[in-house]
MARFIBA-11833 format. One record per residue (C-alpha): residue in three letters; residue number from 1; x, y, z. Coordinates in steps of 0.02 Angstrom, whole numbers, plus 32768, in hexadecimal, padded with zeros to 4 digits. Layout:
 type seq    X    Y    Z
  ALA NUM    X    Y    Z
...
END
This chain:
 type seq    X    Y    Z
  MET   1 CF02 9F6D 9F60
  THR   2 CE7B 9F70 9EDA
  THR   3 CEA3 9FE1 9E47
  PHE   4 CE49 A019 9DAA
  ASP   5 CEAA A044 9D0D
  ALA   6 CE5F A0CA 9C9E
  ASN   7 CEC8 A0EF 9C04
  GLY   8 CF6A A105 9C63
  ILE   9 CF1E A151 9D00
  THR  10 CF1D A0DB 9D94
  LEU  11 CE99 A0EF 9E1A
  GLU  12 CEAF A09D 9EC4
  LYS  13 CE15 A062 9F23
  VAL  14 CE0C A0BB 9FCB
  ARG  15 CD68 A067 9FFA
  GLU  16 CCC7 A037 9FA3
  TYR  17 CC9D A0BB 9F1E
  VAL  18 CD34 A128 9F4C
  TRP  19 CDC8 A124 9ED2
  GLU  20 CE64 A18E 9EE1
  ILE  21 CEE2 A1CC 9E62
  PRO  22 CF7E A1DC 9ECF
  ARG  23 CFDF A27E 9ED8
  GLU  24 D07A A281 9E6C
  GLY  25 D0E2 A2FF 9E0C
  ASP  26 D09D A3B0 9E17
  MET  27 CFF5 A379 9E5E
  ARG  28 CFCF A3DA 9EFF
  ALA  29 CF55 A356 9F3F
  PRO  30 CF0D A2AE 9F0A
  ALA  31 CE6E A2A2 9EA2
  ARG  32 CDDA A237 9ED3
  VAL  33 CD51 A1EB 9E68
  LEU  34 CCB0 A1B3 9EBB
  ALA  35 CC68 A12C 9E4D
  SER  36 CC3F A075 9E37
  GLU  37 CCA9 A011 9DBE
  ALA  38 CC1A A016 9D40
  LEU  39 CC1B A0D5 9D46
  LEU  40 CCDA A0DA 9D3E
  GLU  41 CCD2 A079 9C9B
  GLU  42 CC6B A108 9C54
  ILE  43 CCCB A195 9CA7
  LYS  44 CD70 A159 9C5E
  GLU  45 CD2F A16B 9BAB
  ASP  46 CD51 A226 9BA2
  LYS  47 CDCE A29D 9BF4
  THR  48 CD77 A2A5 9C9E
  LEU  49 CE02 A24C 9CFE
  GLU  50 CE89 A2B3 9CA9
  GLN  51 CE29 A352 9CD3
  ILE  52 CE0C A327 9D8B
  THR  53 CEC7 A301 9D98
  ASN  54 CEF1 A3A9 9D48
  THR  55 CE82 A3FE 9DC8
  THR  56 CEF7 A3C7 9E53
  HIS  57 CF79 A440 9E0D
  LEU  58 CF12 A4D8 9E40
  PRO  59 CF61 A53A 9ED0
  GLY  60 CF09 A520 9F76
  ILE  61 CEB3 A47D 9F48
  THR  62 CE7F A433 9FEF
  ASN  63 CE78 A37A A01F
  TYR  64 CE54 A33B 9F6E
  ALA  65 CDFA A364 9ECD
  ILE  66 CD58 A302 9EBC
  CYS  67 CCFA A2B9 9E28
  MET  68 CC45 A288 9E48
  PRO  69 CBF0 A1EA 9E05
  ASP  70 CBA5 A24E 9D74
  GLY  71 CC4C A298 9D41
  HIS  72 CC73 A2BB 9C8A
  GLN  73 CCE7 A329 9C24
  GLY  74 CCCE A3E4 9C31
  TYR  75 CD2C A486 9C0E
  GLY  76 CDD0 A469 9C69
  PHE  77 CD7C A42D 9D08
  PRO  78 CD0A A394 9CF8
  VAL  79 CC4F A3A5 9D09
  GLY  80 CC28 A34C 9DAC
  GLY  81 CCC5 A395 9DFB
  VAL  82 CCE0 A3E0 9EA7
  GLY  83 CD7D A440 9ED5
  ALA  84 CD96 A49C 9F7A
  LEU  85 CE1C A521 9F66
  ASP  86 CE63 A584 9FF8
  ALA  87 CE10 A630 9FFA
  GLU  88 CEAC A683 A040
  ASN  89 CF3E A62B 9FEB
  GLY  90 CEE7 A5D5 9F5A
  CYS  91 CE86 A614 9EC4
  ILE  92 CDDD A61A 9E6E
  SER  93 CDC4 A5D2 9DC0
  PRO  94 CD36 A602 9D49
  GLY  95 CD51 A560 9CE8
  ALA  96 CD36 A4FE 9D89
  VAL  97 CC8E A556 9D9A
  GLY  98 CC57 A549 9CE5
  TYR  99 CC0D A5B9 9C60
  ASP 100 CB58 A5A6 9C96
  ILE 101 CB6B A5F1 9D43
  ASN 102 CAE6 A5AC 9DBA
  CYS 103 CA9E A534 9D3E
  GLY 104 CA2B A4E4 9DBE
  VAL 105 C98B A487 9DE2
  ARG 106 C8EF A4B3 9E43
  MET 107 C85C A444 9E6D
  MET 108 C7AC A482 9E8D
  ARG 109 C731 A40D 9EDE
  THR 110 C674 A409 9EC4
  ASN 111 C5E0 A3AE 9F13
  LEU 112 C5A9 A36D 9E69
  THR 113 C5AD A2B2 9E49
  TYR 114 C5E0 A259 9DAA
  ASP 115 C52B A224 9D90
  GLU 116 C4F5 A2DB 9D8F
  LEU 117 C575 A305 9D0A
  GLN 118 C558 A271 9C95
  GLY 119 C4FC A2A4 9BF7
  ARG 120 C53F A356 9C04
  GLU 121 C5F4 A332 9BD9
  GLU 122 C5EF A37C 9B29
  GLU 123 C58F A416 9B61
  LEU 124 C60A A432 9BEE
  VAL 125 C6A9 A418 9B89
  ASP 126 C668 A489 9AFE
  SER 127 C639 A513 9B7A
  LEU 128 C6E0 A508 9BD3
  PHE 129 C73E A50D 9B2E
  THR 130 C6DA A5A6 9AF6
  ASN 131 C6ED A606 9B99
  VAL 132 C79E A5DC 9BD3
  PRO 133 C821 A625 9B5E
  SER 134 C8A6 A5AA 9B23
  GLY 135 C92A A595 9A9E
  LEU 136 C9C6 A5F2 9A6A
  GLY 137 C9D1 A6AF 9A6C
  GLY 138 C960 A730 9ABC
  GLY 139 C8AF A730 9AFB
  GLY 140 C880 A724 9BB2
  ILE 141 C7ED A73A 9C27
  VAL 142 C830 A7E5 9C59
  GLU 143 C88B A857 9BE0
  ALA 144 C8EA A8D7 9C45
  GLY 145 C95D A96B 9C38
  VAL 146 CA0D A967 9C7D
  ASP 147 C9D5 A9B6 9D22
  THR 148 C95E A925 9D42
  VAL 149 C9E4 A8A6 9D12
  GLU 150 CA5C A8F6 9D8E
  GLU 151 C9D9 A8EF 9E17
  ILE 152 C9BC A836 9DF2
  LEU 153 CA77 A816 9DF5
  GLU 154 CA89 A860 9EA2
  ARG 155 C9E3 A831 9EF5
  GLY 156 C9B7 A789 9EAA
  VAL 157 C90C A740 9ED1
  ASP 158 C8E8 A7D1 9F47
  TRP 159 C8CE A836 9EA8
  ALA 160 C852 A7B4 9E69
  LEU 161 C7F3 A7BB 9F0E
  GLU 162 C7E6 A878 9F09
  ASN 163 C7A8 A873 9E54
  GLY 164 C721 A7F0 9E6C
  HIS 165 C77C A759 9E25
  ALA 166 C796 A6FD 9EC9
  VAL 167 C750 A6E1 9F76
  GLU 168 C7B2 A6E7 A018
  GLU 169 C7B7 A62A A029
  ASP 170 C811 A61C 9F81
  LEU 171 C8A7 A676 9FCB
  LEU 172 C8A7 A60B A068
  HIS 173 C8B3 A56C A001
  CYS 174 C942 A5A3 9F91
  GLU 175 C9FC A58E 9FAF
  ASP 176 CA3A A631 A000
  GLU 177 C985 A66B 9FFC
  GLY 178 C9A0 A697 9F45
  MET 179 CA23 A71E 9F61
  ARG 180 CADF A710 9F67
  GLU 181 CB36 A78D 9FD8
  GLY 182 CBC4 A7ED 9F88
  ALA 183 CB77 A7F8 9EDB
  ASP 184 CBAE A894 9E7D
  ALA 185 CB59 A8C2 9DD9
  ASP 186 CBE8 A939 9DB0
  LYS 187 CC5B A8A2 9D9C
  VAL 188 CBEB A85A 9D13
  SER 189 CC14 A89D 9C66
  GLN 190 CB9C A905 9C00
  LYS 191 CBA1 A87F 9B7A
  ALA 192 CB69 A7FC 9BF8
  LYS 193 CADB A86C 9C35
  ASP 194 CAA3 A88C 9B83
  ARG 195 CA9F A7D1 9B62
  GLY 196 CA3A A7B3 9BFF
  LYS 197 C9B8 A83E 9BF9
  ASN 198 C949 A7E5 9B79
  GLN 199 C95E A737 9BC4
  ILE 200 C916 A74D 9C73
  GLY 201 C89D A6BC 9C8B
  SER 202 C8D2 A646 9C00
  LEU 203 C90E A592 9BF6
  GLY 204 C98E A5A5 9B6E
  SER 205 C9C1 A508 9B10
  GLY 206 CA2D A46E 9B20
  ASN 207 CA0B A404 9BBA
  HIS 208 C99B A486 9C0B
  PHE 209 C8E6 A458 9C21
  LEU 210 C843 A468 9C7F
  GLU 211 C7FA A3BF 9CAD
  VAL 212 C756 A38D 9CFE
  GLN 213 C772 A2EC 9D60
  ARG 214 C716 A271 9DCF
  VAL 215 C75E A22C 9E6F
  THR 216 C76D A170 9E58
  ASP 217 C7C9 A13E 9EF7
  VAL 218 C7E9 A184 9FA4
  PHE 219 C87B A12B 9FF6
  ASP 220 C87E A18B A09A
  GLU 221 C7D0 A1B9 A0D4
  GLY 222 C80A A227 A164
  VAL 223 C877 A294 A0F5
  GLY 224 C7F5 A28A A06B
  ASP 225 C774 A2D2 A0E3
  ALA 226 C7EB A35F A110
  TYR 227 C802 A385 A057
  GLY 228 C747 A376 A033
  LEU 229 C75B A2E2 9FBC
  GLU 230 C6EC A249 9FA8
  GLU 231 C6D0 A1C4 9F23
  ASP 232 C669 A1F1 9E89
  GLN 233 C680 A2AB 9EA9
  ILE 234 C6A5 A324 9E1A
  VAL 235 C742 A390 9E28
  VAL 236 C798 A408 9DB0
  LEU 237 C854 A40B 9D90
  ILE 238 C8A9 A4A4 9D43
  HIS 239 C95D A49A 9D05
  CYS 240 C9B3 A535 9CC0
  GLY 241 CA38 A5B5 9CEC
  SER 242 CA79 A664 9CCD
  ARG 243 CA68 A65E 9C0F
  GLY 244 CAD7 A6D0 9BA6
  LEU 245 CAFF A741 9C3A
  GLY 246 CB56 A6B5 9C99
  HIS 247 CBB0 A675 9BFE
  GLN 248 CBF2 A722 9BD5
  THR 249 CC29 A740 9C8A
  CYS 250 CC8E A69F 9C8B
  ASN 251 CCDC A6C9 9BE3
  ASP 252 CD06 A77B 9C18
  TYR 253 CD65 A743 9CB2
  LEU 254 CDBF A6B2 9C5E
  ARG 255 CE07 A72D 9BE0
  LYS 256 CE37 A7A9 9C6A
  ILE 257 CE8C A720 9CD0
  GLU 258 CEED A6E3 9C38
  GLN 259 CF2E A794 9C20
  GLN 260 CF52 A7C4 9CD5
  HIS 261 CF8A A720 9D26
  GLN 262 CFF3 A6CE 9CA1
  GLY 263 D06F A695 9D26
  LEU 264 CFEF A629 9D7E
  LEU 265 CFA7 A5EE 9CD9
  ASN 266 D053 A5AF 9CA4
  GLN 267 D059 A53F 9D40
  LEU 268 CFBA A4E4 9D0F
  PRO 269 CFAF A44E 9C99
  ASP 270 CF14 A494 9C41
  LYS 271 CEF5 A54C 9C1C
  GLU 272 CE3A A52B 9C2C
  LEU 273 CE59 A524 9CE9
  ALA 274 CE8E A5DC 9CE5
  ALA 275 CE7F A620 9D96
  ALA 276 CE92 A6C4 9DF4
  PRO 277 CEFB A6BD 9E94
  ALA 278 CE97 A6D2 9F34
  GLY 279 CEA0 A785 9F72
  SER 280 CEC3 A7CD 9EC6
  GLN 281 CE51 A853 9E81
  LEU 282 CE1D A7E1 9DF4
  ALA 283 CDEC A756 9E6C
  GLU 284 CD81 A7CF 9ECF
  ASP 285 CD33 A816 9E30
  TYR 286 CD0A A76B 9DE9
  TYR 287 CCBE A730 9E8D
  ALA 288 CC4E A7CB 9E92
  ALA 289 CC1C A7B5 9DDB
  MET 290 CBFC A6FB 9DF1
  ASN 291 CB8C A71C 9E88
  ALA 292 CB2B A798 9E1F
  ALA 293 CB14 A718 9D94
  ILE 294 CADB A69A 9E17
  ASN 295 CA53 A715 9E4B
  PHE 296 CA20 A72C 9D96
  ALA 297 CA0A A670 9D80
  TRP 298 C99F A662 9E1C
  VAL 299 C92D A6EC 9DDB
  ASN 300 C927 A694 9D33
  ARG 301 C8E8 A5F2 9D82
  GLN 302 C873 A652 9DF5
  LEU 303 C81C A6AA 9D64
  ILE 304 C808 A606 9D06
  MET 305 C7BD A5B6 9DA0
  HIS 306 C743 A645 9DBA
  ARG 307 C70E A63C 9D01
  THR 308 C6F7 A580 9D16
  ARG 309 C680 A5A1 9DA6
  LYS 310 C617 A60E 9D32
  VAL 311 C614 A586 9CAC
  PHE 312 C5D7 A505 9D29
  GLU 313 C550 A57D 9D62
  ARG 314 C50D A58B 9CB0
  VAL 315 C517 A4D1 9C8B
  PHE 316 C4CD A492 9D2F
  GLY 317 C459 A523 9D59
  ARG 318 C49A A53B 9E0A
  SER 319 C50D A5B8 9E5C
  TRP 320 C5C1 A583 9E75
  GLU 321 C5A7 A596 9F30
  GLU 322 C518 A519 9F28
  MET 323 C58A A4A2 9ECB
  ASP 324 C612 A4BC 9F51
  MET 325 C692 A4EC 9ECD
  HIS 326 C71E A519 9F44
  LEU 327 C7D9 A510 9F2A
  LEU 328 C826 A475 9F77
  TYR 329 C8D8 A4AF 9F5C
  ASP 330 C951 A4FE 9EE0
  VAL 331 CA04 A4BD 9ED4
  ALA 332 CA94 A511 9E79
  HIS 333 CB17 A4BE 9E0C
  ASN 334 CBAE A514 9DBC
  ILE 335 CBD9 A57F 9E4F
  ALA 336 CC6C A5AB 9EC1
  LYS 337 CC45 A5DF 9F72
  LYS 338 CCAD A614 A006
  GLU 339 CC87 A591 A08B
  THR 340 CCDE A55C A12B
  HIS 341 CD0B A4A3 A136
  THR 342 CD6F A430 A1A5
  VAL 343 CE09 A405 A140
  ASN 344 CE6C A387 A1A8
  ASP 345 CE62 A30E A239
  ASP 346 CE94 A398 A2B3
  GLY 347 CDED A3EE A295
  GLU 348 CE3C A486 A240
  GLN 349 CDB9 A4F8 A1F2
  ARG 350 CDE6 A553 A154
  GLU 351 CD8A A5C6 A0DD
  LEU 352 CD87 A57B A02F
  TYR 353 CD47 A5A5 9F82
  VAL 354 CCDF A507 9F69
  HIS 355 CCCA A4F3 9EAD
  ARG 356 CC36 A483 9E7F
  LYS 357 CC2E A46E 9DC2
  GLY 358 CB9E A3FD 9D96
  ALA 359 CB96 A3CD 9E4D
  THR 360 CB13 A3F4 9ED2
  ARG 361 CB26 A436 9F81
  ALA 362 CAE7 A3AD 9FF7
  PHE 363 CAEE A3EC A0A9
  PRO 364 CAB2 A370 A12E
  ALA 365 CA30 A381 A1B7
  GLY 366 CA5D A402 A239
  HIS 367 CAC9 A46F A1C8
  PRO 368 CAA0 A526 A1E9
  GLU 369 CA97 A551 A12F
  VAL 370 CA0C A4D3 A10F
  PRO 371 C962 A52E A10D
  LYS 372 C907 A522 A1B2
  ALA 373 C87A A4BD A162
  TYR 374 C8F5 A432 A139
  ARG 375 C97D A446 A1BB
  ASP 376 C946 A3AE A21F
  VAL 377 C94F A33A A189
  GLY 378 C9D3 A386 A118
  GLN 379 C9DB A3F0 A07B
  PRO 380 C974 A3B6 9FE5
  VAL 381 C9DE A380 9F51
  ILE 382 C98D A36E 9EA4
  ILE 383 C9DD A2F8 9E26
  PRO 384 C98D A300 9D79
  GLY 385 C999 A26A 9D05
  SER 386 C97F A265 9C49
  MET 387 C8D5 A27C 9BF6
  GLY 388 C8B5 A1C1 9BF7
  ALA 389 C8F5 A19E 9CA6
  GLY 390 C8C3 A1CF 9D54
  SER 391 C907 A25F 9DBB
  TYR 392 C92B A25A 9E74
  VAL 393 C917 A2C2 9F0F
  LEU 394 C9A0 A2A0 9F8F
  ARG 395 C9D0 A2EF A032
  GLY 396 CA7D A328 A066
  GLY 397 CAD3 A290 A0B2
  GLU 398 CB2D A288 A159
  ASN 399 CBD3 A25B A104
  SER 400 CBD1 A2EA A087
  MET 401 CC35 A365 A0F0
  ASP 402 CCC2 A2E9 A10D
  LEU 403 CCC9 A29E A05E
  THR 404 CC97 A327 9FE4
  PHE 405 CC94 A3D3 A037
  GLY 406 CBD7 A3BF A045
  SER 407 CBB6 A38E 9F90
  THR 408 CB6C A307 9F22
  ALA 409 CB44 A2E5 9E6B
  HIS 410 CAD5 A358 9E03
  GLY 411 CA88 A2E6 9D80
  ALA 412 CAA1 A24B 9D17
  GLY 413 CB3B A28C 9CBC
  ARG 414 CB54 A285 9C01
  LEU 415 CB96 A1EB 9BA7
  MET 416 CBAB A239 9AFB
  SER 417 CBC4 A2E6 9AB0
  ARG 418 CB36 A348 9A64
  THR 419 CB83 A330 99B7
  GLN 420 CB89 A273 99CD
  ALA 421 CAD8 A271 9A13
  LYS 422 CA95 A2CB 9979
  SER 423 CAEB A24E 9908
  GLU 424 CAA0 A1B9 9965
  TYR 425 C9F0 A1F7 998D
  TRP 426 C964 A24B 992C
  GLY 427 C8FE A2C4 9995
  GLY 428 C855 A294 994C
  ASP 429 C874 A1DD 996C
  VAL 430 C8A6 A200 9A20
  GLN 431 C808 A267 9A3D
  GLN 432 C799 A1E1 99F2
  GLU 433 C7EA A155 9A55
  LEU 434 C7DC A1B2 9AF9
  GLU 435 C723 A1D6 9ADC
  GLU 436 C6F5 A128 9AA1
  GLN 437 C75B A0C2 9B1D
  ASP 438 C75F A12D 9BB8
  GLN 439 C6D0 A1AB 9BA3
  ILE 440 C74E A23A 9BAC
  TYR 441 C71C A2D3 9B46
  VAL 442 C7B1 A339 9B07
  LYS 443 C7AD A3DE 9AAA
  ALA 444 C849 A43B 9A71
  GLN 445 C880 A4C7 99FD
  SER 446 C8DE A44A 9990
  GLY 447 C8F2 A391 9975
  ALA 448 C9AE A3A6 998A
  THR 449 C995 A3DA 9A3F
  VAL 450 C930 A33D 9A61
  ALA 451 C9B5 A2D1 9A0E
  GLU 452 CA3D A323 9A79
  GLU 453 C9DC A2F4 9B15
  ALA 454 C9A3 A245 9AE6
  PRO 455 C99F A1CB 9B79
  GLY 456 CA30 A167 9B32
  VAL 457 CAA2 A1FF 9B3B
  TYR 458 CAAD A1F6 9BF8
  LYS 459 CAF3 A185 9C7F
  ASP 460 CA7F A11C 9CEA
  VAL 461 CA38 A197 9D69
  ASP 462 CA04 A106 9DD9
  GLU 463 CABA A0D0 9DE8
  VAL 464 CAF7 A182 9E07
  VAL 465 CA78 A197 9E93
  ARG 466 CA9B A0EA 9EDB
  VAL 467 CB54 A116 9EF1
  SER 468 CB27 A1BD 9F42
  ASP 469 CAB1 A165 9FB9
  GLU 470 CB2D A0DA 9FE3
  LEU 471 CBB4 A15A A00A
  GLY 472 CB3E A1BF A077
  ILE 473 CB5D A263 A01C
  GLY 474 CAAC A26F 9FD7
  ASP 475 CA24 A1FA A019
  LYS 476 C991 A1C0 9FAF
  VAL 477 C8E9 A20D 9FDF
  ALA 478 C87A A1FF 9F45
  ARG 479 C878 A1D4 9E8C
  THR 480 C815 A22C 9E03
  PHE 481 C7EC A203 9D4E
  PRO 482 C7CA A27A 9CBC
  VAL 483 C71C A2A2 9C7C
  CYS 484 C738 A33F 9C12
  ASN 485 C7DA A393 9BDC
  ILE 486 C800 A434 9B7F
  LYS 487 C8AB A464 9B3A
  GLY 488 C8FD A4EE 9AD7
END
């Protein structure tokens, strides 16, 4: 048997790109890492493997805990982690969802070509930076009272449609049509609502961005046609989440769980995995609040997309409809959803809280929850790379349901902390190098943000995607490359 030793943790090779940490001690299931040996060498450098092992101690963990090829250390639960916990006898864990609830990515296609955009890069990046709010703190496209925030929390993108910030097709091309059932604004604290009311339609800071890209490669022309993608086409990628509202919601429920479910907390190797038992009032309350924060994040990305349409209209002198600026798809990360999955060889179906923290739902062709427009080919999956690398569009692979509860990676995955990145890179130098070498125009609120997101900070997105494709959990469809990028 082939093994891989990682600082005292031994992984056994199940098959190509599938490594298992066997169950022992108080582990309730094994842990699995989906990676090449090259990626494992990077994953072992932080606490990712320790964290995915700790995750197997959560009550109700089903089959195994999973670390994706882009996995790296997070709060308790690794980023790039998937954990399916029994919805009747298990638990739900805010730390296994993450602070930025529904931090996700949406891609908007256009009929513009790269040739049409060349020469307008600086005008476009300046206009986007001026018109799309970014950075720490307040300031959004819509500043609302608490009543409006509560309506957004419960209705999601349906609110944006009713208020002129969306068209019907936007909802049809969004996961869950942009609205989570069971969202309850009353379960979101007043402090969280106050933090969110001035941030509706804003990128925030850190790794969040708006990026104009060109399609450089189409690997599967049939699926590419279904997604409306072709070489040399301009697309727009938006990456952001639920801002301060989601962060506060996570924090509120972590503190409540620590107070009310100390017994369960004492059974876990890391208090950052704090969880509420399934069926408890706190589990129900957190699930309702999390769903509301998910809706808030979808509205946030929707408003940014709609504002981006207006910017393109001014820069290119055509209506967004003429430029075919329609949503390709929106995928959610940092989310826990009740889903029914087959859990053993007997075909037993069980309802599970599927936690995807820095992981993407990747349902295959034919799955009833894939939008009708894509059901014959599979759900679009969007994998952003770093500023100096390409991003990818995948489709949900036919092996995803068996291997990963219908999930794949969510990005390149960090190699170094933000603090380390700022000590090794200078933002101005990164900007200049990207523009001179790759014709990528970057604009940000601070040089520190650019340094934190320098290309060298991330794993090789090509390798992450290759492993996903080889495993059949997310199949390559197209590759894109940055043209303009704005950050907080």
